[in-house]
C-alpha positions in Angstrom: -173.9 54.7 34.4 -170.3 53.7 33.9 -171.8 50.1 33.8 -174.3 51.2 30.7 -171.6 53.1 29.3 -168.9 50.0 29.2 -172.0 48.1 28.1 -172.2 50.4 25.2 -168.9 51.1 23.9 -167.5 49.0 20.7 -165.3 46.5 21.6 -162.0 45.7 20.1 -164.1 43.4 17.3 -166.8 45.9 16.7 -163.9 48.8 16.3 -162.2 46.3 13.4 -165.5 46.6 11.9 -166.4 49.3 11.1 -162.4 50.5 11.0 -163.1 47.8 7.6 -165.9 49.7 6.3 -163.5 53.0 5.6 -161.6 52.6 1.9 -158.9 55.8 3.0 -158.4 54.1 6.8 -155.8 51.5 4.4 -154.0 54.3 3.4 -150.1 54.5 3.9 -148.8 57.9 5.3 -145.0 59.1 4.5 -143.8 57.2 7.7 -145.2 53.6 5.6 -147.8 52.9 8.3 -152.0 54.0 7.9 -152.6 57.0 8.6 -154.3 57.5 12.2 -156.8 60.2 11.2 -157.3 62.3 14.1 -158.9 65.8 11.6 -162.7 64.7 12.1 -164.0 67.9 13.0 -162.3 69.1 9.7 -163.7 66.3 7.6 -164.7 63.2 8.3 -164.2 60.1 6.3 -166.8 58.5 4.2 -167.4 54.8 4.3 -167.7 52.0 2.0 -171.4 52.8 2.3 -171.5 56.5 1.1 -168.7 55.6 -2.0 -171.6 52.9 -3.2 -174.3 55.4 -3.1 -172.8 58.0 -5.0 -171.4 55.7 -7.6 -175.2 53.6 -8.1 -176.6 56.7 -8.4 -174.3 58.2 -10.9 -174.2 54.8 -12.9 -178.5 54.6 -11.8 -180.7 57.2 -10.7 -179.0 60.6 -12.1 -182.0 62.6 -13.0 -183.3 66.0 -12.6 -185.2 66.3 -10.0 -189.3 67.8 -10.1 -188.4 68.6 -13.6 -189.6 65.9 -16.3 -191.8 63.2 -16.1 -189.6 60.0 -17.7 -188.4 57.4 -15.3 -185.0 58.6 -14.2 -186.2 61.8 -13.0 -188.4 60.8 -11.5 -186.1 58.2 -9.6 -184.5 60.8 -8.6 -186.9 62.7 -7.7 -187.8 59.7 -5.3 -184.3 59.6 -3.8 -184.2 62.9 -3.3 -186.8 62.9 -1.1 -186.7 59.6 0.8 -183.5 61.3 1.8 -185.0 64.3 3.5 -187.1 62.0 4.9 -183.7 60.3 6.6 -182.5 64.2 7.8 -185.5 64.7 9.8 -185.1 60.8 11.3 -181.4 61.6 12.3 -182.9 64.6 14.2 -185.6 63.7 15.7 -187.8 65.9 13.4 -191.4 65.0 12.9 -191.9 67.5 10.0 -189.5 66.8 7.6 -190.6 69.5 5.4 -188.6 71.8 8.0 -185.5 70.2 6.5 -184.6 73.0 3.5 -181.2 71.4 1.7 -178.6 73.7 1.3 -174.6 73.6 0.4 -173.5 73.4 3.1 -173.5 74.9 7.5 -171.9 78.2 6.1 -174.9 78.8 3.5 -177.7 77.4 5.9 -176.2 79.5 8.5 -176.4 82.8 6.4 -179.4 82.1 5.2 -180.6 82.9 8.4 -178.4 85.8 9.1 -179.3 87.4 5.7 -183.2 86.1 6.7 -183.0 88.7 8.5 -181.4 91.7 6.2 -184.0 91.5 4.1 -187.1 91.1 6.3 -185.4 94.4 7.8 -185.1 95.8 4.4 -188.5 94.4 3.6 -190.1 95.8 6.1 -192.1 92.5 6.8 -192.8 93.5 10.4 -192.1 90.0 11.2 -189.7 88.5 13.5 -187.1 89.1 10.9 -187.3 92.9 10.5 -184.3 94.0 12.3 -183.8 97.8 13.8 -181.4 100.2 14.5 -180.5 99.3 17.9 -182.0 95.5 17.6 -179.1 93.5 19.0 -177.4 90.4 17.8 -176.1 88.3 20.5 -173.7 85.2 20.0 -170.3 83.7 21.9 -167.2 84.3 21.5 -166.5 80.4 20.8 -167.9 81.3 17.3 -166.7 79.7 14.1 -166.3 82.3 12.0 -169.8 81.0 10.1 -171.9 82.0 12.9 -170.4 85.0 13.7 -169.4 87.1 10.5 -172.6 86.8 9.1 -174.0 88.7 12.1 -171.7 91.1 12.0 -172.5 91.8 8.1 -176.3 92.0 9.3 -175.7 94.3 12.0 -173.4 97.0 9.8 -176.4 97.0 7.0 -179.4 97.5 9.4 -177.9 99.3 12.0 -178.3 96.4 14.9 -176.0 96.5 17.8 -173.6 92.4 17.8 -173.3 92.3 21.4 -171.1 89.1 23.1 -171.7 85.7 25.9 -168.2 86.0 27.1 -165.9 83.1 28.7 -164.5 81.5 31.4 -160.7 81.0 31.7 -161.4 77.4 30.4 -163.2 78.6 27.2 -166.1 77.6 28.8 -169.2 79.9 28.6 -169.9 82.4 31.3 -173.2 82.4 31.7 -173.2 84.4 34.9 -174.5 87.9 32.9 -177.4 87.0 30.1 -179.6 88.7 32.4 -176.7 91.4 31.0 -176.3 90.6 27.5 -179.5 89.0 25.9 -182.1 92.1 27.1 -185.3 93.6 25.5 -183.4 94.4 22.9 -182.2 91.5 21.9 -183.3 90.0 18.3 -181.7 87.0 18.3 -179.2 84.7 19.6 -176.1 82.3 18.2 -174.4 80.5 19.3 -172.2 76.7 19.1 -173.7 73.5 20.6 -169.9 72.3 20.6 -167.3 73.9 19.9 -164.9 73.2 17.6 -162.2 74.7 19.4 -162.3 73.7 22.9 -164.5 70.2 23.1 -167.1 72.1 25.2 -170.7 71.3 24.8 -172.5 74.1 26.0 -175.3 74.4 28.7 -177.9 75.6 26.3 -181.2 75.4 28.4 -180.0 79.0 30.6 -179.3 80.5 26.8 -182.9 79.1 25.3 -184.5 80.1 28.7 -183.3 83.6 28.6 -183.7 84.4 24.8 -187.7 83.0 24.8 -187.9 85.5 27.7 -187.5 88.6 25.4 -188.6 87.3 22.2 -185.1 86.1 20.6 -184.7 84.1 17.8 -182.7 81.1 18.8 -179.7 79.3 15.9 -177.7 76.9 16.9 -175.0 75.7 15.1 -174.4 71.8 15.1 -171.9 71.2 13.0 -170.5 69.8 15.8 -172.6 68.2 17.9 -174.6 66.5 14.9 -171.8 64.4 13.9 -170.6 62.9 17.6 -173.6 63.4 19.9 -178.0 62.2 20.2 -179.6 64.8 19.1 -183.8 65.2 19.4 -184.4 68.8 17.9 -187.7 68.8 18.6 -186.8 69.1 21.9 -184.4 71.3 21.9 -186.2 74.3 22.1 -183.9 76.0 19.7 -185.4 77.7 16.2 -183.1 77.0 13.8 -180.1 74.7 13.1 -177.3 74.6 11.0 -175.6 70.2 9.6 -173.2 70.0 8.0 -173.0 66.7 5.7 -169.3 66.2 5.3 -169.0 65.8 9.3 -171.0 63.2 9.7 -169.6 60.5 6.9 -171.3 61.6 4.0 -170.3 63.8 0.6 -168.9 67.7 1.1 -171.1 71.0 -0.2 -174.3 69.3 1.5 -175.7 70.7 4.6 -179.3 71.1 5.9 -181.3 73.9 7.3 -183.9 73.2 10.2 -186.6 75.8 11.4 -190.0 75.7 13.1 -192.1 76.1 10.5 -193.8 79.0 11.1 -191.0 80.8 11.2 -189.7 79.4 7.8 -192.7 80.8 6.3 -191.6 84.0 7.5 -188.3 83.9 7.2 -187.8 86.6 3.8 -186.2 84.6 0.6 -182.4 85.4 -0.4 -181.8 83.1 -3.3 -184.2 83.3 -5.8 -184.5 81.2 -9.5 -186.0 78.2 -10.8 -187.8 75.5 -9.1 -188.5 77.6 -6.3 -191.4 79.1 -7.8 -194.9 78.8 -8.0 -195.9 81.1 -11.1 -193.6 84.0 -12.6 -194.7 86.8 -14.9 -192.7 89.8 -16.3 -194.2 92.1 -14.0 -194.4 89.4 -10.1 -193.4 85.5 -9.2 -194.9 84.3 -6.6 -193.3 81.4 -4.8 -193.3 77.3 -3.5 -194.4 76.8 -0.1 -192.0 75.8 2.3 -189.3 73.7 2.2 -189.3 74.5 -1.5 -189.2 77.8 -1.8 -185.6 78.2 -0.3 -183.9 75.0 -2.6 -183.7 77.8 -5.9 -181.6 76.3 -8.8 -180.3 72.3 -9.0 -179.1 71.2 -5.7 -176.6 68.5 -4.5 -178.9 65.6 -5.6 -176.0 62.8 -5.7 -174.2 64.5 -2.2 -177.7 65.1 -0.3 -178.0 60.9 -1.5 -175.2 59.8 -0.2 -175.5 62.0 3.3 -178.3 60.0 3.5 -176.7 56.7 3.2 -174.2 58.7 6.1 -176.7 59.2 8.0 -178.8 55.7 8.1 -175.1 53.8 8.6 -174.2 56.0 11.9 -177.9 55.3 12.9 -176.9 51.9 12.3 -173.9 52.5 15.0 -175.8 54.4 17.2 -175.3 57.7 18.5 -175.5 56.7 22.3 -172.0 54.1 21.1 -170.2 57.0 19.3 -170.7 59.3 21.9 -169.7 56.7 24.3 -166.9 55.2 22.3 -165.7 59.1 21.5 -166.1 59.9 25.2 -163.5 57.2 26.6 -161.5 57.8 23.9 -161.0 61.4 25.7 -160.3 60.4 29.4 -157.3 58.2 27.9 -156.3 61.3 25.8 -156.4 63.6 27.7 -155.1 63.5 31.3 -151.9 62.7 28.9 -152.0 65.5 27.2 -151.8 67.5 30.2 -149.0 65.4 31.3 -146.7 66.5 28.4 -143.9 69.3 28.6 -144.5 72.7 27.1 -148.4 71.7 26.2 -151.2 74.5 26.8 -154.2 73.2 26.3 -157.3 75.5 24.7 -160.4 74.2 26.7 -162.1 72.5 29.5 -159.0 70.1 31.6 -161.8 67.7 32.9 -164.7 65.7 30.9 -167.1 67.3 32.2 -169.9 68.0 28.7 -166.4 68.0 27.5 -165.9 66.0 23.4 -163.1 64.7 22.0 -162.3 68.1 20.0 -158.4 68.5 21.6 -156.8 72.0 20.6 -152.8 72.8 22.3 -150.3 75.0 21.8 -147.4 73.3 22.3 -144.5 75.9 23.4 -141.7 77.1 21.0 -142.8 75.1 18.1 -145.1 76.5 15.4 -148.8 74.7 15.2 -147.7 74.4 10.9 -144.3 73.1 12.3 -145.9 70.3 14.8 -148.0 69.4 12.4 -145.9 68.4 9.4 -143.8 66.7 12.0 -146.8 64.6 12.8 -147.5 64.3 9.7 -144.1 63.4 8.9 -144.7 60.4 11.5 -148.4 59.6 9.6 -150.3 61.6 12.3 -152.4 63.8 10.5 -154.5 66.4 12.6 -155.3 70.3 12.3 -153.3 73.1 12.9 -154.6 76.5 12.2 -156.8 78.6 13.7 -159.9 76.9 12.9 -162.0 79.9 11.8 -162.0 80.6 14.9 -159.8 83.2 15.8 -161.6 85.4 18.5 -161.4 82.6 20.5 -157.8 81.6 20.1 -157.6 85.4 21.2 -159.0 84.5 23.6 -156.1 81.6 24.8 -153.4 84.5 23.4 -152.5 82.3 20.6 -152.7 82.8 17.0 -153.3 78.9 16.5 -153.4 75.8 17.8 -152.8 72.1 16.8 -156.2 70.2 16.9 -156.5 66.3 17.2 -160.1 64.7 17.2 -161.9 61.3 17.2 -164.3 59.9 15.4 -166.4 56.5 15.3 -163.2 54.8 13.5 -160.4 56.4 16.1 -158.2 53.9 17.6 -156.8 54.1 21.3 -153.5 53.1 19.3 -154.3 55.8 17.5 -154.1 58.5 20.7 -151.0 56.8 21.4 -149.4 57.1 18.1 -150.1 60.7 18.3 -149.1 61.8 21.9 -145.9 59.7 21.5 -145.5 62.4 18.8 -145.6 65.3 20.5 -142.4 64.8 23.0 -140.4 64.0 20.4 -140.9 66.6 18.5 -140.4 68.8 21.6 -136.7 66.9 20.7 -136.6 67.2 17.1 -137.3 71.2 17.2 -135.3 71.9 20.8 -137.7 72.7 23.1 -137.3 70.0 26.1 -136.7 71.6 29.2 
């Protein structure tokens, strides 16, 4: 296995060519050196091909999609629908009409969550018809986007929320699934890869438990979609969300994937133009999946730009990206743990772990540490990373987070790690 991974890993020449595709990596930081960007879990940087695609679309192809018959409208519509196929292919989805465009992963998760509320209100009698006392299960490791919507749905329907808790290192504790997922469970929502701990979820036991009681499974793949090869058709989940700007694409665009039989039953929560079949002043009928969920003017340029980003990732190879980032993590993790005053939020070993390293440094507020590292030209994330319950679990209010990407180098990791003792010295927290 080690020999296979070595063969897949990027060489120094490969990495230099990849980094040359990203103009922003040449921007100088506050210390006069190129910025060491270690914040890809928040938002990824964009290769030149994505920037060129956005520019070309607006220069030569801009038009409203699925409207009119003029040349620009036809070209825009073709690019728009071709992009749906690109996303489906990237995710291992055979039916591209199972891909629904959204404003982002948050919008995708809300679309599913509020579908349960709408189903309860309309008394559809289908899988989205929640009743008082029904159970919604999520984990303590969730991003707020996969937690807060479910709380609101529970409040409005009378459903009950239940939590899959954590082991001391932040991995999911799956030893009590039969107590958490019961005959009353209607939906199970969980992250594939934590944006705080870097832990990759062992999804099979959760899916098996959910399937045994007929619950709908919703997977947050915001982080895993950007760093791991995925084959949605074989994962066994019912819905999954994606965020374009975390996958080298533009902001303001994402996607919901759902099994067609469930999408066809999912209640509509946003209506207007583009999603109707016929309208009278008394009633309306709607287009088939996926168009019934795509009301209004879509972010066409962003969708086309995201498709270019996914083609770029496919060209690099998601297997190779995963190997590269695993090597970076293997290099960084033990060195981080050796630094005095560091408390890691997440697993201390490499098993089922990604390049997401969140930590607290004794005596230094994360915002102060982030600003100090910024003075060295190192960009990291600070705060609670939209995961307050997870931070409370570790007994902290905020953390500093470094995350890796296809462009990250060992030298950038050195700059970050070497900055931590300097920060301790600067703030007078050295033991």
